[in-house]
C-alpha positions, 0 to 999 in steps of 0.5 A, a space after each residue: 646656545 647649547 646647539 651652538 657649542 655642539 656646532 662648535 665642538 664639532 668644528 674643534 674636534 673636525 681640525 684637533 687632528 691637524 694639531 696632533 698630528 706630526 709633520 703638519 707644513 707652515 701655514 700660508 697667508 690667505 689674502 685678507 683681501 679678499 674678505 672685503 672682495 665682493 666678487 670674491 665673496 659671491 665665488 666663493 659662495 658658489 664654490 661651497 655650496 656647489 662642493 661643499 654643501 653636498 657633505 657639510 651644513 651652514 646651520 647658523 647661516 641663511 641664504 636670504 643673508 648672501 644679500 649681504 654680499 650683492 646677490 637679489 634673491 632671484 640670483 640665490 634662488 635661481 643660482 645656490 639653493 639645490 637642497 631647499 626652496 624658501 630662501 629664509 631655510 638655512 644652509 643645510 645638507 641633504 646628506 643623510 647622517 646615516 650615510 655619513 656615518 657608514 662612508 665617512 665614520 659620523 657626520 661632518 662637522 658644521 662650518 658656519 664657524 670653522 674658520 673661528 675655531 682653527 685659528 692656531 697663535 703659533 701658526 696664524 688665523 684660520 683662514 691661514 689654515 683654511 686656505 693651506 689645508 686646501 692647496 696641501 692635497 696630493 695622491 696617498 693609494 695607501 689611504 682609504 681615499 685616494 688622498 693625504 693631505 700636507 697640512 692635515 697628515 692622514 685626513 680622512 677628507 677627501 678632495 673634493 676640489 682636485 678636477 679644479 686642481 688636479 691629481 699632484 704627488 708632493 716631491 722630496 729630496 734627501 738631506 743630511 739630519 743636522 741633529 743626528 749624525 749618519 741620518 737623513 731627512 726627506 725635506 718637501 720640495 714642492 709638487 709633481 702634476 700626475 695630471 691638470 686641473 680644470 684651472 692653471 695653478 694660479 687660478 686654483 690658489 684664486 679660487 680656494 682664496 674666494 671660497 676660504 674668504 666665504 667661509 671667514 664671512 660667514 662665521 662674522 657676516 657683520 665682522 667688517 661693521 663692526 669694525 668699522 662702528 668700533 673706529 668711530 666708537 672711540 673717535 667719540 671717546 677721543 672727542 668725549 674725553 678732550 670734551 670733558 677734559 676742557 669742562 673739568 678745567 673751566 669749571 675749576 679754574 677759580 676754585 683756589 
């Protein structure tokens, strides 16, 4: 329990900077249908292992739980296990904590519950944030990593998916400030593609959706079973309430 609380705090600390930072953009809506799409979840697992697990752990998720999204144990061993040879092990990174501190200033947070920890009532779900964040990187040579992010200004994490998306720069138009006469503001209107990625923009958005779907699933693998069970429980309670009401009426009908 103590370890889970520490991970939740680490996840919150990693993302809280986005709340404090000024200039964050509105969150796009994550395509929620992907959370029940087995093919999307499997592709998301592949992307997570290849691009995220190098630095981030998911220490509350075991490799053998991936059988719940339709993967066989043999597929898991051959395609998704690079840091261990035991399918029952948790998904831990091989990144050395000393190197992490030297390179990033600290150990990157665990991602097991990152989608659940990042929800904001005013903006959307944690999946909405992650979907927006991973699609909002742009080139910024003033930063140490060479990257910045519109959803998380001055982010410390580099754009690990840049080869898929390519390199972009934000475009702005200058407009009069409606709140201050004589002043102007710059409004974001899109991106300029500097170099192409291996995926088109639509395909990249689909890939990010798959990755976020897996992160959402990983935070609560039984979430859909829980919802289904909850529906059956409510139906049972409704039926039982009706039966109890009729039994009560039958019991008291001859009592004056």
